C-alpha positions in Angstrom: 149.9 149.6 76.3 149.7 151.5 79.2 147.5 154.6 79.9 150.0 157.1 79.4 151.5 156.1 76.6 147.4 155.3 75.2 146.5 158.9 75.9 150.1 160.3 74.1 152.0 161.4 77.1 155.9 160.5 76.7 157.7 163.7 78.4 159.1 161.9 82.0 158.2 164.7 84.3 154.3 164.8 83.0 154.5 160.9 83.5 155.6 161.4 86.8 152.9 163.7 87.5 149.9 162.4 85.8 151.2 158.6 88.0 150.7 161.2 91.3 147.3 162.3 90.3 146.9 158.1 89.7 147.4 157.2 93.0 144.9 160.0 94.5 142.2 158.5 92.5 142.9 154.5 93.3 143.4 155.8 97.0 141.2 158.3 98.3 138.2 158.3 95.1 137.1 155.2 95.6 134.2 155.1 93.3 135.4 157.6 91.3 138.7 155.5 90.4 136.1 152.7 89.8 133.8 154.9 87.2 137.2 156.0 85.3 138.4 152.5 84.8 135.4 152.1 82.1 136.9 155.2 80.0 139.0 154.4 77.1 142.8 154.1 78.7 143.4 157.1 75.9 141.1 159.2 78.9 142.1 158.0 82.2 145.1 160.1 83.2 143.3 163.6 82.0 140.6 162.7 84.5 143.2 161.2 87.1 145.0 164.9 86.6 141.7 166.7 87.5 141.1 164.4 90.4 144.2 164.9 92.1 143.6 168.8 91.6 140.4 169.1 93.7 141.8 166.2 95.8 144.9 168.3 96.7 142.7 171.4 97.9 140.5 169.4 99.5 143.1 167.8 101.6 144.0 171.5 102.5 141.4 171.9 104.1 139.2 169.5 105.3 142.8 167.9 107.1 141.8 166.9 110.7 145.0 166.0 112.1 146.6 169.2 111.1 147.0 172.0 113.8 147.1 174.7 111.3 143.8 177.4 112.0 141.2 178.1 109.6 143.2 181.1 108.8 146.7 179.6 108.8 145.1 177.0 106.0 143.6 179.8 104.4 146.8 181.2 103.8 148.5 178.0 102.8 145.4 177.0 99.9 146.0 180.9 98.7 149.6 180.4 98.3 149.1 177.0 96.2 145.5 178.4 94.2 147.8 181.3 93.2 150.6 179.1 92.0 148.1 177.1 90.3 146.5 179.9 88.4 149.0 181.1 87.8 150.6 178.3 85.9 147.7 177.9 83.7 148.4 181.1 82.6 151.7 180.5 81.7 152.2 176.4 81.4 154.5 175.6 83.6 154.4 174.7 87.2 157.1 173.0 90.0 153.7 171.2 91.2 154.1 167.7 91.0 149.9 167.5 90.8 149.9 170.9 88.7 151.7 170.0 85.9 149.8 167.4 84.9 146.1 169.7 85.7 147.9 172.6 83.3 148.5 169.9 80.5 145.0 168.2 80.8 144.0 171.8 80.5 145.9 173.1 77.6 144.7 170.0 75.5 141.2 169.9 76.2 141.0 174.0 76.4 139.3 173.5 79.8 138.7 177.6 80.8 140.3 178.6 83.2 137.1 180.2 85.4 136.3 176.2 86.1 139.5 176.5 88.4 138.8 179.7 89.8 135.3 179.3 91.3 136.5 175.0 92.3 138.8 176.8 94.3 136.6 179.7 96.0 133.9 177.2 97.1 137.2 175.9 98.8 138.0 178.4 100.5 134.5 179.2 101.6 134.6 175.8 103.4 137.3 177.7 106.2 134.6 180.6 107.1 131.3 179.5 106.1 129.6 176.9 108.7 125.8 177.4 107.2 123.4 177.8 104.6 120.3 180.1 105.1 118.8 178.7 101.5 119.5 176.5 98.5 120.8 179.4 96.7 123.3 180.5 98.8 124.2 176.8 99.1 124.4 176.7 94.9 127.0 179.6 95.1 129.2 176.8 97.1 128.3 173.3 95.2 128.7 174.8 92.0 132.1 175.7 92.3 132.9 172.4 94.8 130.7 170.1 92.3 128.7 171.5 89.2 132.3 172.8 87.5 133.9 169.2 88.1 131.2 167.8 85.6 132.1 170.8 83.3 135.9 170.1 83.1 135.5 166.9 82.8 132.9 167.4 79.2 135.8 168.0 76.9 137.6 164.7 78.0 134.3 162.3 77.6 134.3 164.1 74.2 130.6 164.3 72.1 128.0 167.1 72.6 129.7 169.5 74.2 128.1 171.9 74.1 124.0 170.5 74.6 125.5 168.4 77.3 127.2 170.8 80.1 123.7 171.7 81.9 123.5 167.5 82.6 127.0 167.8 83.4 126.5 170.5 86.2 123.2 168.8 87.3 125.5 165.6 88.1 127.6 167.4 89.7 125.3 168.8 92.0 123.5 165.9 92.6 126.8 163.9 93.8 127.5 166.3 95.8 123.9 167.3 97.7 124.0 162.8 98.0 127.5 163.4 99.9 125.8 166.2 102.0 123.2 163.8 103.2 124.9 160.8 104.0 127.5 163.0 105.8 125.8 165.3 108.3 127.7 163.5 111.0 130.8 163.6 109.3 130.1 167.7 108.4 128.9 168.6 112.0 132.4 167.2 113.3 134.3 169.9 111.2 131.3 173.0 112.6 129.6 172.8 109.1 125.9 172.3 108.4 125.0 171.8 104.3 121.6 171.0 104.5 119.7 175.0 103.7 118.7 175.4 107.0 115.4 177.3 105.7 114.4 174.3 104.2 115.3 172.1 107.4 113.0 175.0 109.5 110.4 174.1 106.8 110.1 170.5 108.5 110.9 171.8 111.7 114.4 171.1 112.0 116.9 173.3 113.3 120.7 172.9 113.4 120.3 172.0 117.3 118.4 169.1 116.9 121.1 168.2 114.2 124.3 168.8 116.7 122.2 166.5 118.9 122.6 163.5 116.8 119.3 162.2 117.4 117.3 160.8 114.6 113.7 162.5 114.9 110.6 162.1 112.5 111.6 166.0 111.6 114.7 165.0 110.0 114.1 162.1 108.5 110.8 164.4 106.7 113.9 167.0 105.9 116.0 164.1 104.3 113.3 162.9 102.1 113.0 166.4 101.0 117.1 166.2 100.2 117.4 162.8 98.5 114.0 164.1 96.3 116.3 166.6 95.3 118.7 164.2 93.8 116.9 162.0 92.1 115.4 164.9 89.9 118.8 166.5 89.3 120.1 162.9 88.5 116.5 162.3 86.2 117.1 165.4 84.5 120.9 164.8 83.5 120.0 162.0 81.9 119.2 162.8 78.3 122.4 165.3 78.5 124.6 161.7 79.0 122.9 159.9 76.0 125.1 163.5 74.0 128.6 162.2 75.1 130.6 160.1 73.5 129.7 156.2 73.0 132.5 155.3 74.9 132.4 157.2 77.5 128.8 157.2 78.9 128.8 154.0 80.3 131.2 155.6 83.2 129.3 157.9 83.8 125.9 156.1 84.0 128.1 154.1 86.5 129.0 157.4 88.5 125.3 158.3 88.0 123.9 154.9 89.8 126.4 154.3 92.6 127.1 158.2 93.9 123.0 159.0 93.6 122.7 155.3 94.8 123.8 156.9 98.0 120.8 158.1 99.1 119.4 154.9 98.4 121.9 153.6 100.9 120.3 156.1 103.4 117.0 154.7 103.2 118.0 151.5 103.7 119.5 152.7 107.3 115.8 154.0 108.1 117.6 157.5 107.6 120.0 156.9 110.9 123.4 158.5 109.2 123.8 160.0 113.2 125.0 156.3 113.6 125.7 154.4 110.1 127.1 155.1 107.2 125.2 154.8 104.3 127.0 152.7 102.0 127.2 151.1 98.7 127.2 147.4 99.1 129.9 145.3 97.4 127.7 143.8 95.5 126.1 146.4 94.1 129.5 148.0 93.3 130.1 145.1 91.4 127.1 144.4 89.3 127.3 148.5 88.1 130.6 148.0 87.3 129.9 144.8 85.3 127.1 145.7 83.7 128.8 149.0 82.5 132.1 147.3 81.2 130.0 145.2 79.0 128.7 148.3 77.6 132.0 150.0 77.5 133.6 147.0 75.4 130.3 147.0 73.0 130.6 151.0 72.6 134.8 150.5 71.5 134.2 147.4 69.2 131.4 149.7 68.0 
């Protein structure tokens, strides 16, 4: 039985919409897609829908090949955002990705505010190029990452009230791990996501980052940020155990692979300017195999 049939999605237009979201997930979200495969087939399409929505918005903001100015991108994003949010209220959308999103939101009664907050953070990316404090940054990462976890919880099932804090923590940990790895790429986009005050505490300025030369000060600052990722990951562990048993292997695998990015940063000697920290194929396979065994066992139980 296909994932769509297992999820009870029979309408031809909706099946087309969900299929497009799955295509976007498999094409752009390699690790995310791998983790999604660990979920029961009946849950996967709805996770694909959330990814498709987030990916489409991200493409508008970060398409470096686009000739649009930041203001023009903002106009495109606002128009698309308005259409999606209007669709969430009316239950109808002509947008290919939007149809699957609306259906998912309705099935699981996901709060619309999560999508408002996400789109707010996407718009911030078009105007904000740096953050002074972690509190300043948290406004952004709440919408760009924490709410992704909050959107997922109703689909994952289990104790959907007491696992919300863990979902936020893990989402933020994933985002911060990406920020650490992608300092150079973000500089190409004119952005610095590591809080400037915290960088300064380690003797680092934005100009030092833009020079793209690894220094003891930058290494010290990265170690501080890596410690935060691990702290958030650890804080999320009890909440993962509250999720539905069949969902836990997926989230544990995602936690190890996404937060594991910081392990890879350490392995390259923190040289984020000249090397890309990548999870090895062997580690992916090891994590996926162990999670698969756990997922099968959970379904049998």
